[in-house]
N, C-alpha and C positions, 0 to 999 in steps of 0.2 A: 365383536370385540369386547362388549360390555357384559357383565354378569351381575347377579343380584348383590354379590359381595364387593365388586369393583365397579365404581361409577364409570360410565363410558366417556369417550372424548367429546361427545356431543355438547355437553354443558360448557366446554371451553371454546367451542366454535363461535366466532363473533357474529354470524349472520343466521337467518332463519333456517336455511338449508344450504348444503354445499353444492358446488358445481358438479357436473358429471366428471368423474375421475378424481375429484378432490377428496372424496371420502376414501377411495382406494389409496391415494397418496398418504393420507393421514395414518391409516391403519398399517400401511407398509412401513412407514417411518417409525411408528411405535414398536411394531414387532421386531424390526431390525435392531433398533437401538436398545431394546430390552435385552437383546442377546449380545450386547457390546459390539454391534456391527455398524457398518456404514451403508447408507442407501445412496446410490448414484441415480439421479432423477432428471430426465429431460421433460420439460413441460412448457409449451409455448404460451404466449399471452392468452389469458382466459382460463388457464388451469388453476390459478389461485395458489401458486407455490408458496408465497409468503405467508398467507393465512394458514395453509396446510402445515407448514413447518412449525409455526408458532403454536398452533393447536396441539400438535404432537408433543412439542416441548412442554407446554402447560400441563398436559396429562402426565407426562413422565416425571415432571417436577413435583406435582401435587398428589398423584395417585400411586407412585412407586417410591421406593427408597433407593433407587439406583442412581439418581442424579441430584446434585445440590444446586446447580446453576446451569445456564445455557449461554454460550457466547456466539453471537452472530458476527460473521466476517463477510463484508461485501466491499468491492472496490469502487462502487458507484454511489455518490452522495445522495442521489435521488432515491436509490434503493434503501439506504440507511433510514431515510425519512419514512419510506413506506413501511418498513418493519416497525418503526415507532408508532405510526398511525394504526397499523393493524393490531399491535399489542394494546393500544388504548381502546380499540374496539372490543377486544376480548375482555378487557377489564371492566368495561361498562356493564357486562352481564354477570360479573362475579361478586359475591358478597365479600370475599377476601381477595382483592386485586393483586396481581403479580407486580412486584417492584421492578422497575426497569430504568436504565440509564443509557443515553447515547454518548459515545466517546468522540472527541475531536482532538486535534493537535494543539500543542502548547501555544503556537503562534496565533491560533484563533481565540485563545482564552486569556492570554496575558493582557491585562488592562493597559499597561504602558506600551506594549508592542502594538496593540490594536490602534492606538492613537499616535503612533510614530513619536513617542516620547523618549526613545532611546537614541544614542548617537548614530549617525548615518553609517558609520563604518563598522557597526556591530550588528550581528544577526540577533533576532529575538531569542533564539535558542541559547546562544553563547552568553548574551547579556543576562538572561534569566538565571542561568547556572551560576554566573559570577555573583549575582545578588543573593542567590540562595545560599551559597557557601559563606558569604560574608555574614548574612543574617544568622546562619547556624552557629558560626563562631561567636557572634555577639550574645546569643541567648544561652550559650553553654553554661551548665551549672558549675559552681565552684569546685565540687568534688569530682568533676569528670576527667581530671587529669590533663587538661589543656589550659592555655593562657588565652583569655578572652581577647579577641581582636588580633592575635598573632598567629592564628591558624594552627592549632594542635592536631592537624589531620582533618580529613573530611568527616563531617558528621553525617549520620544517617539522614536521608532526605525523603524517605517514603513513609507513608502511614503504616501503622501496625494493625493488629486485629481490631475489628470494630464491632460495635453492637448498637442496636437501635434502642433509644430510651425515650420514654414519654414524660419522664420527670427529671428536669435538670434545673438546678438553681441558677437563676439569671444573675450575671455579674453586671457591674457598671458598664463594662465594655459591650456586653450583649445589648443592654438597653440603648446605648448610644448608636449601636449599629442599625437599629430599626426594630420593628415589631418582632417579638419572639415567635418562631414557628411552632406549629402544633407539636412537632417532634424534632429532635436534634440528633444527628448521627454523631456519636461520640468516638473519640480516639483512644489513645493509651491512657489507662488509669493505674497500671502497675508501676509503682515507683521504682522497682528494680530495673525496669526497662527504660525509664525516662531519664535521658542524659541532659535534657534541656531544663531551663528554669522558666516556668510559665509566668512568674511575676516579672522577670526581666523582659520576656517577650511582650507582656502586656504594657510595660513601661515604654518599649520602643514604639508600639502601635499608638499609644496615647500621645507620645511625643509628636508623631506625624499628624495626628488629629489636631493637636494644639497648634502646631505650625500653620495648619490651614486656617484655623479660626482666628489666630493672632495677627496674621499678615494680610497682604493684599493678593495672595495667590489665588488663582482660579482652581476650583475643584476639578478633578479628573472625571470626565464623563465618557461613557462608552456603553454600547448596547442599550441605549435609552435609560441608563441608570447613572446616578451620581455617587462617586466614591467619597468617603470621609477624609481623603487625602488630596494633596495638590498634584498637579501634572508632573512635577519634578520629583525624583527619588530623594528622600531626606538623608541627611548625614547623621551618623550616630552621635549621641551626646558624648562629651569628653569623658564622663564618668564610666563609660562602657569600654574604654580602651586603655592599655598600659603605655601607649605611645602618643605622640603629638598629633598623629593623623586621626581624622574622623571619617571613616569610610562610609560610602553610600550603602544603604540597605533597602530591602523591600518591606514596606509596612504590611502589605497583604500577607507576605510569608510570616512576618512576626505575629500577626493576628492569629494565624493558623496554629503556631506554637502556643500562643496564649490560651487557645481553646483546647490545649493538650491534643493537638492534631485531630481535632474533631471538625465536623461540618455544621455551620449554622443553617444549612438547607437540608430539609428532610423530603422523603418521597411524597409526603402529603402535599407538598407545594407543586408537584408536577401535575400536568393534565392527566387525569385518570391514573394517578400514581406512577406515571412515567415521566422522567426528567430528561429533557433535551437541552441543548445549549440555550434555547430561547427562554427557558425557565431558570436554570441554575446559574447561568452567567450573570444576569442582572441582579439576582438575589445575592450572589456572593459578592459582587462589586459593592452593592449598597451596605452589606454587612462588613465590608473592609477585609474580607478573607480571600486568599488566592483562589480563583475559580478552578485552576488546574488541580490544586490540592483538594478542593471540594469534590471534584469529579473522582479523584483517586480514592477518597474515602467512601463515596457513594457506591462505587463499583464493588467494593468489598461485601456489601450487604445486598446487592441487587440480585434478583433471580434471573433476569434477562439483561445481558449486556450487549449492546449493538455497537460494533466498531468496524475497522477495516482489516485488510489482510495483514498489515503490519503488526496488529495486536496478537496475532497467532504465530506469524512466521518470521518476523524481523527481530533479531536479538537486540537491536538498538532501541526498539520501541516496546518490546514485550516485557521489559522490566516493570511497566505500569500494570500489566495484567498477570504477571507471573504468579502472584500469590493466590489467585483465584482459579488457576488452571491445574487440573489434576485428573485422576481417573474417574472422578465423579462429575466431570464437566461434559455436557452435551454440546457439540459444535454444529453450527449451520454455516456452511460455506456457500455463499450465493455467487452467481455469475462464475460458476466453477470452470467454464470453458476458458477463462483467462488465468487459471491457476498456474499453469506452467510458466507463461510469460511473466506474470507478476512475481511469482515466488523465485523464479530464476534470478532476477535482479536482487531480491531481498536476501537470498542465500549466497550471494557472491561476496567476496571480501575485497576491500579497497583500503590501501594505505597511501595517503598523499605525501608529497615531498615535505610539506609543512609539518605533518605528523612525524615523519622521520627525523626532522630537525628537532622537534620537541622531545622525542624519545632519546635522541643523542644528548640533548641538554639535560634531561632527567639524570642520566648517568654521569654527565660531566659535573653536575652540581655536587654529587656525592664525592666524585674523585677530587674535585677542587677542595672540598671540605677536608678530605683526608690529607691532602698535600700541605695544608696550612700548618700542621703541627704533628709531630710524631705521636703524641697522645691521641689526637683525633683519629689517626690512621689505626692505631691499636684498638680503640673502642669500636670503630666502624668494622674492622676485621672480625671482632668478637660478635658484633650484632649480625653481620652477614653469615657467620658460622652457624648461628642458630637456624639459618635456612639452608645449611649445607651448600652455601655459595662462597667460593673463595674470592678475595678482593681482585685477583688477577682476571677473573671472569668478567667483572664489571668493566675493567679497563679494555678488555678485548671486545666486549659487546659495544662499548662506546666507539672503538676504532672501526668496527664493522659498519655501524650506522653511518659514520662519516664517509667511509669508502663506498657504501651503497649509494649515498646521495651523489657522490662524484660520478659513479658509474651511470646512474640514472641521467644526470645532466648531460654527460657526454653522449650517451646513446640517443637522447632526444635531439641533441644538436646535429648529430650525424644523420639521423633519419630525415630531419627537416631539410637539411642541405640537399639530400638525395632526391626528396620527393617534390620540392617546390622550387621552381626556377625563380631566381631573383631574391631568394632568402639570403640574408646577410648584406643586402645593399643598404640597409638602414631604414627601409620602409616596410617593416614586418607586418604592420596592420593592413597594408594593401595586398600583401602577398599571401598571408596565411588565412585560411578559412575561419569564419566566425561561427564555428560549430565544433562538436566533439570530433577529435581525430584519434583513431586507433592505430597504435604501433605494435604489431604482433611480435612476440618474442620467440615464436616457432612457427613452422609451417602448419596452419590450422587443419590440414587434411592428412597429416602424418603423425604417427605415434613417436614422439621424440621429446627430449627435455628442452626446456626453454633456455634462452641466452643468459638470463640472470643467474639461473641455477648453475650453468656451466662456468660463468665468471666466478661465482662464489666458491665453487669447488676448486677452481684453479688458483684462487687466492688463499686457499687453505681453510675455508669455512665449509665443513662437511656436515652431513646429517646429524652427527653427534653434537656439533656446535649449535645447529638450529634448534635442536630439542631443548637446549638449556636456556634459550632466550626468554621464554615466558617466566621460568623460575627466577632468572636473574632480575627481570623487571619487577616481579612481585617482591623480591628481597629488597631491592633498591627503594621501592615505594615505602616499605615498612621502616627501613632504616632512616630514610629522610624524615618520616613522621617522628621517629624516636629522637632524632636530632633537633626537632623543633622547627624544621624547615617546611613552610607551607608552599605546596606546589601542586597544581592540577596535573598529575602525571599520566602519561600515555604509554610508558615503557612496557608495562605488563601486557596490555592488549596488543601492542605492536609486536612483541616477542611471540605471543601466541599465534598471530597471523603468519609470521615467518616460519614457524614450525609447520603450519598447514602448507605453506608454499612449498616446502621441501618434500613433505611426505604425501601430499595428495596426488591422486592419479593424474597423469598428464593427458589422458584422453577425455575424461569427464570434466576436468577443470583446466580451462584454457588461460594461460598467462599472457598478459599484454600490458603495455603502457597506454593509458588514456590521457589525452590533453583536453581539458575543459576550458572554454573561454573565460578570462578573468579580467576584471576592471581594475584590480590593484596593480601598482607598479613598484618595482624595486628602484631605489635611488641609484644604485650602481650594480645592475644585474651582471652576473657572470656570462650570461648568454642572452641574446635579444629576445628569444621566445618567452623568457620569464616575465616579460611585461605584457604578454598576450595570453598565456595559458597557465593553469595549474596542472602539474603533472602528478600522476598516481600510478602505482603498481596495482594491478587488478588480478585476482584469481576468479575468473568468470565461471559460474556454475552452469555448464552446458546442458546437463540433464539432471534436474533436481529431484527425481522421483524417490530416491532413497532417503533424502532429507525430509521430504514431505511425508513419506511413509513413517519415519521415526517420530515426527511431530504428531501426526494423527494417532499413532500408537500410544501416545501419552494420555489420550482422553478416553472417555467412557463410551464413545460412539457418536454418530451424527449423520448429517445429511449433506451431500454435495449436489447442488442443483443448478440448473441453467435452462434457458430455452433452446440451447444449441450444444448439447453434449455428444450427440451421435457423431461417429460410431462409438457407442459407450464402451465396448470391449477395448478399443484402442485408447480411449480416455483413461480407463482403469490401468492400462499398461504404462502409459507415460506419466500418470499422476502419482503412481506408487500404491494405488489401491490394490492392484493385482498382487503385488508382492506382500501387501499387508495381510492378504488372505492366502489360502493354499488351493485356490480353485485350479483345477486342471481340466483338460478336455473330457476326461473320464468322469470327473466329479460333477461337471456342469450340467444341470438340468434346467430346461427352459419351458415356460408355459406362456401362452398368450391369452390374456383375458381383457376385454374392454380396451383394446388398443394399447396394452401394456405388456411388458416382458418382465420376467422374474428369473433370476438365477442366484444360486448361493453355494457356498462351500458345504461339503459334508461335515458333520460334527467331528468325525474322527481326525485328530491331528490338526484341526483348523486353528489358525492364530486368531483371525477375525472373520466374522461373517460379512460378506459384501453382496448386497442385493441391487437389482436394477429395476427401474421403471422408465418407460418412455411413452408419452401420451401424444395423441394427435391434437391439432388445432380444432377446437370444437365450434367455432363460429360457422354460420351457414355457408356452405360452399357456393351457393348461388350469389353470394355477396362479393365474390372475388373472381378475378381472372389471373391466371398464372401462365406465363409464356417464356419460352427459351427462343431467342432470336438467333437464327442460324446464319452466322457470319464467321469469317475466318478468325482464328484466335487473336486476341489483342495482346500480343507479346512484344517485348522491346525489340526483338529482331524484326518482327513484321511491321511495326508501326514507325520505327525510327524515332528521332528526337522530337519533342513537342514544340517545335519552332513554327512561327507563322508561315514560313516559306515551304514547309513540308506538306505536300499534297499527294502523298503516295496513295495507292489503292486502299490500303487498310484504313488509313485515317479518313479518307473521304467516305468510305462505307460507314464507319462508326459515327462520323459527323452527321450523316444522313439519318441514321437510326436515332441519334440524340435529338435531332431537330423534330422528327415525327412524334417522339414521345413528349418533348417539351411543349409542343403546340396543343396537346390534348387538354382535357378539362382539369381544372383544379390546381392544387399545389403539387409540384413535381420535385422529387429528390433524385438526383443523378449522382451515383457514386463511382469514382474512378480508382485505379490501383494506387495512386499517390497524389499529392497536392500539385505537383507539376503538371500532371495530366489533367487534373481538374481545372487548372488555370487555362490550359489550352482549350478545353471544351467550353468554358465560360466565354472566352474570347470569340469562338466561332458562333456560339448561340446568341450572343448579343447582336450579331449582325443578321440573325435569321428568324427570331421570334419577337412577338409584340410584348410578351410578359417581361416584368423585371427579372433579371438574372442575378442572383446573389451568390457570390463566390466565398467559400469558406477557406481560410488558410490556417496553418498552424499558428495559433495565437493564444492570448491570455484568456482566462475564464470570463472576464468582463466583456471582452470583445466578442467572444462566442455568444454570450447572452444577448448582446445588442443585435448580432446577426440573426439569431433566432427570432427576436422580436420583429425584425424587418420581414422575415419570411412568413411569420404568422399574422401579418397585417391583413387588412380588409381585402386587398387585391390579390388575386392568385399570382404566384411567382414560381420561379425555378431556382432551387438550391443545388449548387454543384459543390461536391466535397470529395474527400478521400474516403474510401471504404474503411480504411484503418484509422480514421479520425474520430473525434469525440461526438459527432452528430449522428453516427450510424448505430450506436447502441447506448442504452441507458437513458435515452431521451424519449419522453412520452408524446407522441404525435396524435393525441386522442381527438375524437370528433372530426371536424373539418380541417384539421391542421395539415393533413397529408392525404393525397388521393392516389398517387402512383410513386413507386420506387423502382428504379432500374439500376442494376449493377453491371458495370462494363469490365469484362475480363476477370482474371483471378488476381486478387491483391497480395501477391507474394512480397515478402520483405526484400530488402536489398541483398541479393545473394552474393554480391561482391564483398560484403563486410567480413572481415576476419572472424568476428564472433559468430556470424551466421554459418560460415564455412566450418568452424569448429563444432557448432551445434549439430550440423548435418553429420559430421564425422562421428561424433559421440553417439548419435542415434543409430548410425549404421553399425557401430561396434556393438551396441546393445541389442538392436532388433533386426540386424541383417542389412547388408549394403543395399539390397533391393527395396528396403522400406525406408531408408534414411530420408529421402526427399519428401516422401508421402507423409511420414509421421512428424517430421520436424517442421515442414513448411506448408505442404498442400492442405492438410486437414485443418490446421489453425486458420489458414486463409479462407477456406470454405465456411468455417464457423463465423468468421467476420461477415461473409456474404449473407449468411442466413440471419445474422443479427440485423443487417441492414434491411432486408426485405421484411423482417418481422416488425418494422416500424409502421407498416401500412395499416394493419388491422389491429386495433386496440380494444374493440368492443363488439358485441354480437350484432349490433345494428349498423355498423360501419360497412361501407363498400370501398373497394380499392383494387388496384392492379399491381401485381408483382412481376418484374421482368428481369430475366438473366440474359445478358447479351454476350454471345460467343459460343462457338460450336463445342467447346470443351465441356459445357454443361449437358450436352446430349449424350445418351448412352452409345456405346460402340463407336465412339470417335477417338482418334489418337489422344492419349493422355487425358481421357475423360475423368471428370470429378463427380460424375453421376453417382457412383457408389457411396460417396461421402455425404450426400443429402439424406434427409430423413425419408423413410419409406413413403409417408403420405406425400411429401414433396415430389418424389419420383413418380407417383401416380398422377398428381394433379398438373404438373408443369408439362405443357405441350409445345411442340415445335411450331415456329412461325417464321416466315421469311419477312425481311424488312418491308417489302412492298405492301404487305397486308396490315401493317401496324396502324396506319391512319384509319382504315375502315373498321378494324376490330375495336380500337379504342373508342371511336365515335359511336359504334353500336352499343358497347357496354354502357357508356355514360348516357346515351340517349334513353336507354331503359330506365336508368336511375332518375332521369328528369321527367319521365312521363307521369 
C-alpha cells in the first residue's frame, strides 16, 4: 500500500503489529474509500475491527485530500468508548495527534437536568429548549429587529463555523471561570452574522454568579465539578425586559453567547487530544458554559467524531452534526447488523395527538388575531400572500386538524371497546395493558390504503390539500413572527408529515395508531383512555433500504462492519448498499484470500463501489467446543405456554438440556427466544442446580448493571436471559466471566404484531414472497444468535463452549437456518444428542483443569 512518496498506514496503527487479517482489513478499507466506496466487513472478536477502521480513517484524513473528517456511528455505548480508547492509542504514537470528540445526548450533559433541578412535570429536552429560547431573546442585540423578552421569533441556536486559536485575550468572565486552557475553540467573530449582544450575555452570566456569591444558595455540583451558579435557574434582571415579568433563563447558555458561541474547552484538555464526556463535561461546568454547546463547537473542528446512529440517520438529532456531514466525510457504521432495525425506527414518522393540538392552535392563534379587527385581517392576508398562501387555506387547515383529532379519538375509543372486555366500566387502568398498543389502519398483509386516508378523502381533504399543509404551516409561522407573537410552532413540521402520509407508498410505509402508556391525566377527558395512553399517528418505515442508500450516498465513502453480517449479499440488499452500487451477477467477481471475500462493481456506469470482507475467528480452535444439540424445534406451537403446569414433551426435553448445561463448569449464559421463556427456564433451573440462577428481565440500565455484577461475582452462576435482550451483545465477558453460552431456539420477534406483518409483506414485495420471512425475520434472528455465542471467547487464551439447541440449526432439516451461519461456524459446529452433554462438557473442562 505504501510507496516512497506516500507514507503507509503503519505509522497510524496503534500497536506494534496487526492481528492476522487486520492488515488486510485496513488496506481494503483504504482502497475502497479512496474510490468513494463502501466496505461491508464481518470480523468476529479478535479481528481488531475498531483499530483497523480508525487506522484506515487516520491514513485517509492525513495522507489524502479526499476526506476532511470521519464520523463513527455505533448503537452500543461500550463500543463508543472503545473507539475513543483506540483513537487515544493511535494518538500516543503521532507527533500531530488527531482531534476527537465523543457525542452524547442533551439529557446526559445538561447540568440542571443531571441533578433533577427541573420541575418534575417537564422533560430535560423540553425544559432546556424553553430556557434556550428565553436566553436567546434576552441577549438579542438592539438592531436585530426584535423586542427583548417578548420573543421576536426564534433565534438561531447552533454554533457557526469555528476555528481553533492559541491566542485569545482573557476576559474577566474567563478568569472567574477557572484556569485558562492552552487553547480555546472560538465561535463566530463576523459581526454581520452575530445577532446577539455578547455584553448583554456576559451581564446575564455575571448576574447568576453574583446571585450565588451574595446569597445562601448552594452551588450546582455535577460530574465532580462545581458550577459558578446555584442549583436554581436565575430570573432575568428587570432591565432586560420591557414587561413586568422576569423570565427564568439559563446562565450556562448566556455564558456561551458571552464567549461569542465559543468553547472554553480545547482538545488539549482531552486525554491524548480526544475529549469524552469525562473531560469536557466537568470542564464546561466549572467554566459556567453549557456542556452541550461546548460539544457542538468541538465537533466542528474534530477530525474524528464518535456518536450513535441518531447522528447520521435521525432528522431530529442530525441537526447537531448536519454542518459537518458532506461528500468529504468518511463514515464508520459499527454493529451494522442492527442497521435495519435501528434505522427503521429512526426513519419512521410520528405525530402525537398533543402535537396535532399544538398545530391546530398555531393556526387558530393567527385566525383569532385576524378576527380581532378588519385591519388585522387585511395585513395578515397581505403577509400570507407573500408566501402564495390564501387566508382561507389557514382556516381550512385549522379545521382539518380539529377534525383529524376528533377522528383519532373516536377511532381509538372504538378499537379499545372492541379489543378489551371491560373497557368502559370505569377501571381502565386494570383493563388496558401497561405497554404499547398498536391499532392498525389497514390489513398489514394487503396492498391497500389506510382508514385515515379514506376518511380524509371522504371528508373532502384530497392529495392536493395535503400537499399544501407544509407551505401553510411555514407561512403561518412567519406571519406570527411578523405579528410579534412568540410561539414555539409545530405546524410546518406537522404539515410536512401529513404530505408524506398521503403520498408515500402504502406497502413500504405502514400506517397505524400507537398508544403509549402515559402518567399524565386529563381533568375532564373526552374518553377514558386519555388518562392511560398518549395516542399517535405513525408512518412506519417497513423497509428503509432506500432511505439508508440516500443517506450513505451523501458521504464520501466508509465502512459498515460487525461480527455478524453474514450472509453479506443479503445484508447489502436489505441495507441499501446493493442499490447504492450497480453490482449485478455478471459484474460480480469474487476472490478468496486469507479467509476473506472481495467483490466490487465494474467501473463502467457504477454509482458507488461496494466491497466485502468476511474473516474467520482467529482464536485457537482447540480452546473451544461448538455443538448443536439435536432436539425438536423450540417453537410456540411445540412448546405451548410457559406456565408451571405445562410439562409437555418439548418443554421437558429442553428443561433437561438446560439442566445438563447449567450444571457444567463455570459461568453459564442461557439465552431464550423471549423474556417469558427465560423466566420459565430460571424457575425450572432453581429447583435443579446448586449454582445461583440469575434472571434477566427487561429493565433499566441500572438494574441490568447490578445483575451483571451479581453474575460476575466470585461464585459461578447461571444467567438466564432473552437472546434479543441487552446482555447478549455489546457486553464484554472477557477472562473468566463466561465459560459457556447456549441459545435455545430461534429468537423470532412477535410475528403477530401488525408492524411485523407489514414488514414481512414489504420484504415480500421487494425481494419475492418466497424470501419475505427469511429476509425480514429469520436472518436478523440468526444474527442475534451469533452475537450471543460470540460472548464466550473474547481473547486468544480463553476457553469456552458454544451451544445451539434445536434441530433447525442442523443442515438438511426442515426450515434449517444452517445457510445463515458463517462458513466457519458451519464447519465447526457438530451434532450432539442431549444424553452426551454431561460427558462432553466434563471432558472439555477436565482438560482445561489438568
